[in-house]
ROKOL-257187 format. One record per residue (C-alpha): residue number from 1; z, x, y. Coordinates in Angstrom, 2 decimals. Each point is the difference from the previous one (the first is absolute). Example, Ala and Ser with C-alpha at 12.3 -4.5 7.8 and 13.67 -1.06 7.14 Angstrom:
<recs>
    i       up     east    north
    1     7.80    12.30    -4.50
    2    -0.66     1.37     3.44
</recs>
This chain:
<recs>
    i       up     east    north
    1   -57.01   140.28    54.59
    2    -3.70    -0.87    -0.30
    3    -1.48    -3.39    -1.44
    4    -3.28     0.28    -1.71
    5    -2.34    -2.27    -1.35
    6    -0.97     0.35    -4.03
    7    -3.21     1.97     0.68
    8     1.86     2.41     2.26
    9     2.80     0.23    -2.83
   10    -2.75     0.94    -2.50
   11    -1.74     2.29     2.35
   12     2.99     2.23     1.03
   13     0.57     0.13    -4.05
   14    -3.78     1.10    -0.37
   15     0.25     2.73     2.72
   16     3.10     1.61    -1.03
   17    -1.37     0.12    -3.62
   18    -3.61     0.95     0.64
   19     0.02     1.74     3.22
   20     3.61     1.53     0.44
   21     0.05     0.84    -3.89
   22     3.17    -1.50    -1.09
   23    -0.52    -1.67    -3.44
   24     0.51    -3.52    -0.68
   25     2.32     0.86    -2.62
   26     2.30     1.85     2.48
   27     0.22    -2.76     2.50
   28     1.08    -2.35    -3.10
   29     2.81     2.46    -1.14
   30     0.93     0.09     3.58
   31    -0.02    -3.84     0.37
   32     2.07    -0.31    -3.18
   33     2.66     2.78     1.06
   34     0.48    -1.75     3.08
   35     0.40    -3.54    -1.73
   36     2.07     1.48    -2.64
   37     2.37     1.64     2.29
   38     0.55    -3.43     1.64
   39     0.68    -2.11    -2.71
   40     1.66     2.19    -2.75
   41     3.28    -1.51     1.05
   42    -0.90    -3.48    -0.06
   43     0.79    -0.39    -3.80
   44    -0.15     1.32    -3.43
   45    -2.73    -2.15    -1.54
   46    -3.59    -0.07     1.48
   47    -2.99    -2.03    -0.90
   48    -3.02     1.33     1.76
   49    -3.23    -2.13    -0.07
   50    -3.18     2.13     0.60
   51    -3.41    -1.22     0.54
   52    -3.04     1.93    -1.11
   53    -0.85     1.96     3.33
   54     1.80     2.54     1.95
   55     2.64    -2.42     1.09
   56     0.88    -0.23    -3.69
   57    -0.35     3.78    -0.37
   58     2.91     0.48     2.62
   59     1.98    -2.34    -2.05
   60    -0.50     2.23    -3.24
   61     1.05     3.02     2.17
   62     2.75    -1.82     1.15
   63     1.19    -0.97    -3.50
   64    -0.35     3.80    -1.07
   65     2.41     1.03     2.55
   66     2.43    -2.76    -0.58
   67     0.21     1.08    -3.73
   68     0.39     3.64     0.66
   69     3.17    -1.25     2.05
   70     1.14    -1.89    -3.16
   71    -0.70    -3.37     0.94
   72    -0.95    -2.87    -2.21
   73    -3.63    -0.79     0.65
   74    -2.60    -2.16    -1.41
   75    -3.61    -0.08     1.35
   76    -2.06    -3.19    -0.29
   77    -3.46     0.97     0.39
   78    -2.08    -3.11     1.53
   79    -3.68    -0.08    -0.84
   80    -2.12    -2.11    -1.86
   81    -3.17     2.26    -0.16
   82     1.15     3.49    -0.69
   83    -1.77     1.29     2.88
   84     2.54     2.76     1.62
   85    -0.47     2.38     2.88
   86    -0.43     3.76    -0.57
   87     3.64     1.02     1.42
   88     1.40    -3.00    -1.86
   89    -1.11     1.35    -3.32
   90     1.43     3.58     0.87
   91     3.30    -1.52     0.57
   92     0.01    -2.41    -3.00
   93    -0.74     2.94    -2.30
   94     3.02     1.87     1.24
   95     2.11    -3.08    -0.10
   96    -0.68    -0.70    -3.76
   97     1.25     3.71    -0.95
   98     3.51    -1.29     1.52
   99     0.40    -3.59    -0.96
  100    -0.81    -2.76    -2.32
  101     1.11    -2.88     2.33
  102    -3.81    -0.89     1.08
  103    -0.98    -3.46    -0.52
  104    -3.15    -1.38     0.91
  105    -0.64    -3.33     1.76
  106    -3.56    -1.32    -0.77
  107     0.19    -3.89    -0.45
  108     2.05    -3.05     0.57
  109     2.14     0.80    -3.17
  110     1.00     3.30     0.96
  111     1.42    -1.46     3.42
  112     2.03    -2.54    -2.15
  113     1.34     2.53    -2.27
  114     1.25     2.11     3.07
  115     1.35    -3.18     1.95
  116     3.55     0.16    -1.26
  117     0.34     3.86     0.08
  118    -0.43     0.15     3.82
  119     3.41    -0.76     1.00
  120     1.65     2.78    -2.31
  121    -1.28     2.34     2.34
  122     1.76     1.16     3.38
  123    -3.21     0.75     1.73
  124    -3.55    -1.11    -0.50
  125    -2.37     2.32     1.44
  126    -3.56    -1.46     1.26
  127    -3.10     2.24    -0.23
  128    -2.50    -2.67    -0.90
  129    -2.51     0.10     2.98
  130    -0.13     2.34     2.95
  131    -1.78    -0.84     3.24
  132    -3.20    -0.48    -1.51
  133     0.60    -3.47    -1.26
  134    -2.48    -2.43     2.02
  135    -0.90    -2.82    -2.45
  136     2.21    -2.82    -1.32
  137     1.95     0.37    -3.02
  138    -0.91    -1.67    -3.24
  139     2.25    -1.89    -2.01
  140     1.23     2.68    -2.00
  141     1.41     2.00     2.69
  142     1.51    -3.14     1.93
  143     2.11    -0.49    -3.17
  144     1.11     3.50    -0.47
  145     1.24     0.34     3.75
  146     1.38    -3.43     0.01
  147     2.15     0.81    -2.93
  148     0.80     3.63     1.50
  149     1.34    -2.00     3.27
  150     1.95    -2.59    -2.11
  151     1.72     2.54    -2.40
  152     0.67     3.12     1.77
  153     3.42     1.19     1.54
  154    -1.58     2.35     2.66
  155    -3.81     0.82     0.45
  156    -1.42     3.14     1.73
  157    -3.45    -0.03     1.03
  158    -2.07     3.40     0.25
  159    -2.22    -0.15     3.06
  160    -0.75    -3.66    -0.10
  161     1.54    -2.95    -1.72
  162    -2.67    -0.95    -2.65
  163    -1.88    -2.83     1.06
  164     0.13     0.20     3.52
  165    -3.10     1.14     2.09
  166     1.03     2.80     1.80
  167    -2.57    -0.36     2.97
  168     0.83    -3.73     0.64
  169     3.53    -0.77    -1.51
  170    -1.75    -2.74    -2.02
  171     1.38    -0.84    -3.25
  172    -2.79     0.10    -2.70
  173     1.00    -2.83    -2.26
  174     3.65     1.63    -0.59
  175     1.99     3.03     1.47
  176     2.99     1.90    -1.01
  177     2.92    -0.83     1.95
  178     1.50     3.39     0.53
  179     3.65     1.03     0.82
  180    -1.49     3.39     1.39
  181    -3.37     1.24     0.46
  182    -0.57     3.62     0.28
  183    -3.33     0.57     1.57
  184    -1.75     3.25     0.39
  185    -0.59     1.72     3.42
  186    -0.83    -2.97     2.10
  187     0.92    -3.66     0.60
  188    -2.62    -2.22    -1.45
  189    -1.70    -2.24     2.37
  190     0.62    -3.05    -2.24
  191     3.59     0.80     0.24
  192     0.57    -1.50     3.72
  193    -1.50    -2.90    -0.73
  194     2.40    -2.89    -0.11
  195    -1.20    -1.33    -3.30
  196     0.77     3.35    -1.64
  197     3.44     0.29     0.95
  198     1.99    -2.06    -2.52
  199    -1.57     2.20    -2.80
  200     0.51     3.37     1.59
  201     3.84     0.30    -0.48
  202     1.22     3.30     1.97
  203    -3.01     2.10     0.79
  204     0.55     3.79     0.03
  205    -2.87     2.30     0.79
  206     0.08     3.23    -2.32
  207    -1.88     3.11     0.91
  208    -2.12     1.55    -3.14
  209    -1.77     3.05     1.56
  210    -3.03    -1.40     2.24
  211     0.00     2.18     2.92
  212     0.39    -1.58     3.19
  213    -3.10     1.04     1.57
  214    -1.83    -1.89    -2.69
  215     1.91    -3.46     0.90
  216    -0.78     0.77     3.71
  217    -3.76     0.50    -0.35
  218    -0.16    -3.37    -2.06
  219     2.42    -1.97     2.13
  220    -0.71    -3.68     0.60
  221     1.82     0.58     3.28
  222     2.84    -2.49    -1.14
  223     3.44     1.65     0.17
  224     4.00    -0.64    -0.30
  225     1.79     2.35     2.24
  226     3.37     1.53    -0.95
  227     3.07     0.26     2.13
  228    -0.75     3.60     1.09
  229    -3.12    -1.17     1.56
  230     1.46    -2.70     1.97
  231     2.73     2.43     0.78
  232    -2.83     2.29     1.83
  233    -1.45    -3.06     1.64
  234     3.21    -1.10     1.72
  235     0.17     1.47     3.45
  236     3.41     1.85     0.58
  237     2.14    -1.07     3.23
  238     0.16     2.66     2.77
  239     3.62     1.14     0.58
  240    -0.94    -0.72     3.73
  241    -1.69    -3.28    -0.52
  242     0.65    -3.01     2.16
  243    -1.09    -3.48    -0.31
  244    -3.19     0.72     2.01
  245    -0.82     2.78    -2.52
  246    -0.26    -3.09    -2.84
  247    -2.71    -2.56     1.48
  248    -0.15    -3.26     1.24
  249    -0.70    -3.19    -2.11
  250    -1.07    -3.34     1.09
  251     0.67    -2.73    -2.71
  252    -2.00    -3.24     0.68
  253     1.89    -2.25    -2.58
  254     1.51    -3.17    -0.51
  255    -0.33    -3.94     0.73
  256     2.01    -3.28    -0.36
  257     1.34     0.20    -3.49
  258    -0.93     3.34    -0.59
  259     2.78     2.06     2.07
  260     1.22     1.96    -3.00
  261    -3.43     1.66    -0.46
  262     0.01     1.22     3.45
  263     3.84     1.23    -0.59
  264    -0.70     1.98    -3.01
  265    -2.98     1.88     1.20
  266     1.75     0.90     3.31
  267     2.88     0.74    -1.95
  268    -2.04     2.26    -2.62
  269    -1.65     1.85     3.00
  270     3.23     1.11     1.47
  271     1.56     1.03    -3.10
  272    -3.12     2.13    -0.76
  273     0.58     2.30     2.76
  274    -2.10    -0.87     2.99
  275     1.19     0.63     3.35
  276    -0.58    -3.40     1.63
  277    -0.77    -3.11    -1.37
  278    -0.85    -3.44     1.54
  279    -0.75    -3.43    -1.35
  280    -2.66    -1.72     1.76
  281     0.33    -3.83    -0.95
  282     0.00    -3.44     1.23
  283     2.94    -1.39     2.34
  284     1.61    -2.14    -2.81
  285     0.42     3.42    -2.22
  286     0.73     1.92     2.71
  287     3.11    -2.35     0.81
  288     1.24    -0.04    -3.62
  289    -0.34     3.89    -0.59
  290     0.57     1.96     3.29
  291     3.82     0.25    -0.45
  292    -0.52     0.56    -3.70
  293    -2.38     3.06     0.53
  294     2.37     2.14     1.42
  295    -1.75     3.23    -0.66
  296    -3.28    -1.30     1.06
  297    -1.61    -1.63     3.02
  298    -1.80    -3.43     0.52
  299    -2.88    -1.38     1.80
  300    -1.39    -3.54     0.65
  301    -3.57     0.30    -1.08
  302    -1.12    -2.78     2.55
  303     1.61     2.05     3.04
  304    -3.05     1.75     0.46
  305     1.14     2.53     2.27
  306     2.97     1.07    -1.86
  307    -1.43     0.04    -3.37
  308    -3.10     1.79     1.23
  309     2.45     2.75     1.32
  310     1.18     0.46    -3.42
  311    -3.00    -0.03    -2.14
  312    -1.78     2.50     2.62
  313     3.15     2.52    -0.54
  314    -0.15    -0.42    -3.63
  315    -1.71     2.22    -2.46
  316     0.05    -1.96    -2.90
  317    -0.58    -4.01    -0.19
  318     1.24    -1.73    -2.91
  319    -1.20    -3.51    -0.38
  320     0.25    -3.14    -2.61
  321     3.55    -0.58    -1.29
  322     0.70    -3.68     0.53
  323    -2.86    -0.75     2.18
  324    -3.03    -2.31    -0.41
  325    -3.41    -0.25     1.81
  326     1.75    -1.14     3.17
  327    -2.39     0.43     2.98
  328     2.29     2.33     1.85
  329     0.41     2.34    -2.90
  330    -3.96     0.00    -0.73
  331    -0.35     0.81     3.86
  332     2.43     2.74     0.01
  333    -1.27     1.56    -3.09
  334    -3.76    -0.06     1.43
  335     1.23     1.60     3.19
  336     2.14     2.74    -1.80
  337    -3.33     1.03    -1.82
  338    -1.61     0.95     3.27
  339     3.14     2.50     0.28
  340    -1.66     3.08    -1.38
  341     3.45     2.02    -0.40
  342     1.67    -2.31    -2.09
  343     0.69     0.13    -4.25
  344     0.64    -3.46    -1.71
  345     1.64    -1.16    -2.92
  346    -1.31    -3.53    -0.98
  347     1.73    -2.27    -2.23
  348     0.42    -3.52    -1.11
  349    -1.37    -2.59     2.59
  350    -1.87     2.63     1.84
  351    -2.19     0.45    -3.17
  352    -1.27    -3.39     0.56
  353    -0.63     0.65     3.51
  354    -1.97     3.16    -1.11
  355    -1.76    -1.94    -2.53
  356    -1.33    -2.49     2.47
  357    -0.88     2.74     2.73
  358    -2.68     2.46    -0.71
  359     0.45     1.54     3.21
  360     3.86     0.80    -0.77
  361    -0.74     1.56    -3.45
  362    -2.75     2.09     1.67
  363     2.33     1.22     2.70
  364     2.70     0.97    -2.57
  365    -2.36     2.62    -1.42
  366     1.78     3.46    -0.28
  367     3.22    -1.25     1.18
  368     1.61    -2.61    -1.96
  369     2.28    -0.56    -3.32
  370    -0.86    -3.57    -1.50
  371     2.97    -1.04    -2.52
  372    -1.61    -3.19    -2.02
  373     1.65    -1.24    -3.08
  374    -2.64    -1.28    -2.43
  375    -0.29    -3.59     1.47
  376    -0.58     1.60     3.26
  377    -2.45     2.43    -1.26
  378    -1.87    -3.00    -1.82
  379    -0.24    -1.68     3.31
  380    -1.29     3.10     1.65
  381    -2.77     0.47    -2.47
  382    -0.71    -3.48    -0.77
  383     0.74     0.31    -3.65
  384     2.84    -1.65    -2.51
  385     3.52     1.45    -0.33
  386    -0.77     0.60    -3.77
  387    -3.31     2.13     0.95
  388     2.29     2.11     2.46
  389     2.72     0.81    -2.52
  390    -2.43     0.77    -2.86
  391    -2.15     2.62     2.38
  392     2.72     1.32     2.29
  393    -0.91     3.35     0.30
  394    -3.82    -0.54     0.76
  395     0.70    -2.96     2.24
  396     2.47     2.04     2.20
  397    -2.15     3.16     0.03
  398    -3.20    -1.76     0.94
  399     1.62    -2.20     2.68
  400     1.68     3.28     1.55
  401    -3.09     1.94    -0.14
  402    -2.13    -2.94     1.40
  403     2.32    -0.66     2.77
  404     1.16     3.29     0.91
  405     3.73    -0.67    -0.45
  406     2.89     0.79    -2.35
  407     0.59    -2.61    -2.59
  408     3.47    -0.64    -1.65
  409    -0.64    -2.75    -2.46
  410     3.82    -1.29    -1.04
  411     1.41    -0.85    -3.37
  412     1.17     2.43    -2.87
  413    -1.73     3.19     0.19
  414    -0.89    -0.35     3.40
  415    -3.62     0.93     0.76
  416    -0.47     2.38     3.08
  417    -3.43     1.23     1.10
  418    -1.82     1.46     2.75
  419    -3.46    -0.87    -1.62
  420    -0.48     3.31    -1.59
  421     3.37     0.90    -1.90
  422     2.23    -2.67    -1.53
  423     3.92     0.27    -0.58
  424     2.18    -1.93    -2.36
  425     3.57    -0.53     1.34
  426     2.53    -0.72    -2.82
  427     3.14    -0.30     1.66
  428     1.74    -3.17     0.47
  429     1.05    -2.74    -2.87
  430    -0.12    -3.61    -0.52
  431     3.39    -0.34     1.54
  432    -1.72    -0.10     3.28
  433    -2.09    -2.80    -0.60
  434     1.33    -2.08     2.96
  435    -1.11    -1.30     3.44
  436    -0.29     2.66     2.74
  437    -0.64     3.15    -2.13
  438    -3.51    -0.04     1.43
  439     1.19    -0.31     3.75
  440     2.50     2.81    -0.93
  441    -2.86     2.48    -1.22
  442    -2.06    -0.82     3.30
  443     2.98     1.09     2.06
  444     0.20     3.19    -1.73
  445    -3.29     0.97     0.01
  446    -0.30    -0.55     3.77
  447     2.96     2.22     0.66
  448    -1.56     2.67    -2.18
  449    -3.09    -0.06     2.08
  450     1.55    -0.01     3.15
  451     1.85     3.33    -0.86
  452    -3.14     1.62    -0.64
  453    -0.98    -0.36    -3.76
  454    -3.74    -0.92    -0.36
  455    -1.18    -3.24    -1.04
  456    -0.36     0.83    -3.68
  457     3.56     1.95    -0.17
  458     1.89    -2.77     1.74
  459    -1.56    -2.69    -2.70
  460     0.84     2.39    -2.80
  461     3.34     0.91     1.24
  462     0.63    -3.52     1.26
  463    -0.56    -1.31    -3.87
  464     2.02     2.89    -1.35
  465     3.02    -0.73     2.19
  466    -0.03    -3.72     0.11
  467    -0.15     0.14    -4.08
  468     2.90     2.85    -0.11
  469     2.18    -2.10     2.52
  470    -0.57    -3.23    -2.27
  471     1.03     2.09    -3.14
  472     3.14     1.29     1.72
  473     0.83    -3.50     1.47
  474    -0.21    -1.71    -3.38
  475     2.20     2.24    -2.03
  476     2.51    -1.79    -1.96
  477    -1.75    -3.37     1.28
  478    -2.08    -2.76    -1.54
  479    -2.25     0.03     3.12
  480    -0.05     1.35     3.62
  481    -0.75    -1.06     3.57
  482    -2.29     1.51     2.53
  483     3.24     0.18     2.24
  484     1.74     2.13    -2.83
  485    -3.24     2.30    -0.03
  486    -0.15     0.55     3.52
  487     3.57     1.33     0.08
  488    -1.19     2.61    -2.67
  489    -3.06     1.11     1.84
  490     1.64     2.97     1.98
  491     2.00     0.86    -2.92
  492    -3.15     0.69    -2.25
  493    -1.79     1.69     2.82
  494     2.81     2.28     0.17
  495     0.10     0.79    -3.61
  496    -3.69     0.69    -0.04
  497     0.92     2.72     2.49
  498     2.36     1.72    -2.34
  499    -1.58    -0.55    -3.33
</recs>
């Protein structure tokens, strides 16, 4: 599933119409048919708000199709200047021959006269503005939208909730708060921004006849993979495989007061299917966890000879959960960078070590996944958290490109990028909002990397599996914990192989 900017959305429409030769009216008819097929059983009485452009034309065609199915339909045309698109007028001329239930909303008085009627309809369909809205709304439209939100039982937005900037996710004065948004062909870039989420409702992507190659050649390189893509990426277990077949991971984690982070990351790594996992940690943490981590080994990081043997034999080093910038961790990290055969997963406290040591980030080039949350990303680039959250894709992509690493920027709609392509992970839910989840993710990614997945695939699969395991763990629960998620890791990985 592709995610595109407004300019690219307009370009795929233009290319399909002008270069491929599919008329805009055909695309409009296809769009109306898809929306009608989805909403026809939502009720019997429909009120459709239509703007004066092609989004409004979609609404007129939807109204026609609902009328043919014997639904009670009223069309409210919203326009203060009688300036209509060509395709809009074609559909309006047809509709006028089928119904007299067309009203016009041109001024505040028209809004007032409609106000008490909206609640009588089972469904309100929003076709006022499409992807092109890029300026603040005037008081007339703000008043109309606020009334629709207040009085409607159920709102369906077509392509974009009116008032939402499809590029940035900003609200342009006011926005329809949709129960469902049916968007066409691609996810709009603004939809993945946090500020847009409460306006979109459930989002479904409908195909309206734009050829796949047109989307491909106009791609912004931002995608959401589907479950078959993840299935293809997840390596199968060999019938004759043994523990030596599935790699070795050393996890540098834990300090006094943060033994849980070390435990969670190690257990998650074990559950992800890696052959051998060793926690390399402070003596205090080792004493607390050595009897609890019964499927993993432990080593004292300050026992130089023992820890060096573990680190040299491990293909993957995960570093960061529950650590600070203690000298022993900094020194060990610096030394590990000189081992050219290692891959790294860097999280939490280790990100602060990276921030303060240019030689380390340079040494990670081409062999690391960094997994910051927005606060950690802000520290890495020297900007505010608010700035990061408003520019997540560009920040992650630019940093990954500049440093030659994979960035997994955590949060709802996690951003994963190698600096060229960007992927959005949409598994998981807010029931997972508790301590230790990031440590769990670090362990999963490290385990996948050790088993032979590439850096990018390990990050993609790690985020996907982590989210799926969280969804499974939180069924019938108000919230879930990292330990419950860990128990579901091998289950969801097995189900991926079967799907």
